[in-house]
C-alpha positions in Angstrom: -42.3 -70.6 -4.0 -41.0 -67.0 -4.3 -37.5 -68.2 -5.1 -38.8 -70.3 -8.0 -40.9 -67.4 -9.2 -37.8 -65.1 -9.1 -35.8 -67.7 -11.1 -38.5 -67.8 -13.8 -38.6 -64.0 -14.2 -34.8 -63.8 -14.3 -34.6 -66.6 -16.9 -35.8 -64.3 -19.7 -33.0 -61.7 -18.9 -30.1 -64.2 -19.0 -27.9 -64.4 -22.1 -27.9 -67.8 -24.0 -24.2 -67.9 -24.5 -21.9 -66.2 -21.9 -18.2 -65.8 -22.7 -16.0 -67.8 -20.3 -13.3 -65.9 -18.5 -11.8 -65.9 -15.1 -10.2 -63.6 -12.5 -6.7 -62.5 -13.6 -7.5 -62.8 -17.3 -6.8 -59.8 -19.6 -9.9 -59.1 -21.5 -11.4 -56.7 -24.1 -15.0 -55.8 -23.2 -16.9 -54.6 -26.3 -19.7 -52.3 -25.0 -22.4 -50.6 -27.0 -22.4 -46.8 -26.6 -25.4 -44.6 -27.5 -24.4 -41.2 -28.9 -27.4 -39.2 -30.1 -29.2 -41.4 -32.5 -26.1 -43.4 -33.4 -24.8 -46.5 -31.7 -21.1 -47.6 -31.7 -18.9 -50.2 -30.0 -16.3 -49.0 -27.4 -13.6 -51.4 -26.2 -12.5 -51.4 -22.6 -9.3 -53.5 -22.1 -7.9 -54.5 -18.8 -7.5 -57.2 -16.1 -10.4 -58.9 -14.4 -9.8 -58.3 -10.7 -13.2 -59.5 -9.3 -16.4 -61.4 -10.0 -19.5 -61.3 -7.8 -23.1 -62.3 -7.8 -25.1 -64.9 -9.6 -27.8 -65.1 -12.2 -28.8 -61.7 -13.6 -26.9 -60.0 -10.8 -23.6 -61.4 -11.8 -20.9 -58.7 -12.2 -17.2 -58.4 -12.9 -14.6 -55.6 -12.4 -12.0 -54.7 -15.0 -9.0 -52.6 -14.1 -6.5 -50.8 -16.4 -3.9 -48.1 -16.2 -4.6 -44.9 -18.2 -2.0 -42.1 -18.2 -0.5 -43.5 -15.0 -3.9 -43.5 -13.2 -5.8 -46.7 -12.4 -9.3 -47.0 -13.8 -11.8 -49.6 -12.8 -15.1 -50.3 -14.4 -17.8 -52.7 -13.2 -19.9 -54.6 -15.8 -23.0 -56.9 -15.5 -22.3 -60.2 -17.3 -25.8 -60.5 -18.8 -26.2 -56.9 -19.9 -27.6 -56.4 -23.4 -25.1 -53.5 -23.7 -22.1 -55.9 -23.7 -21.6 -57.2 -27.3 -18.8 -59.6 -26.4 -15.8 -60.3 -24.2 -12.5 -61.3 -25.8 -10.0 -63.1 -23.6 -6.5 -61.8 -24.7 -4.4 -63.6 -22.0 -5.0 -66.0 -19.1 -3.1 -65.7 -15.9 -2.2 -68.0 -13.0 -3.7 -66.6 -9.8 -4.3 -67.9 -6.2 -6.9 -65.4 -5.0 -10.6 -64.8 -5.6 -10.2 -61.0 -5.6 -7.1 -59.1 -6.9 -7.6 -55.9 -5.0 -3.9 -55.9 -4.1 -3.1 -54.8 -7.7 -4.6 -51.3 -6.7 -1.5 -50.5 -4.8 1.0 -51.6 -7.4 2.5 -49.8 -10.4 4.8 -50.7 -13.3 6.1 -54.2 -13.6 4.6 -55.2 -10.2 1.2 -55.2 -11.8 2.1 -58.1 -14.2 0.6 -61.5 -13.5 2.2 -64.9 -14.5 0.7 -66.2 -17.8 -1.1 -69.6 -17.8 0.2 -72.0 -20.4 -1.9 -74.4 -22.4 
């Protein structure tokens, strides 16, 4: 009973159309940023290294290198702050989580591109 009630409450918070992407994909996450009374779109580009959760609690982690330092950011999939997610490149991977990329730099970070 409580599980079904929880699903009904969460249903209103879910997005109708969710962009499809996978782990290892290079994506651009368009996020709405509030600055004073203005709102603008900020793009965070990087590789998806993890996905977790389900329903309204579904999250994904994007990692990129900025000035030689690794930066990771965790986003909720169904957040109203996320405008859209553009997939720039799809990669061939054999892991559910790509945490091993944290210890790599330079060309070792590259993933094999998926064709087709």
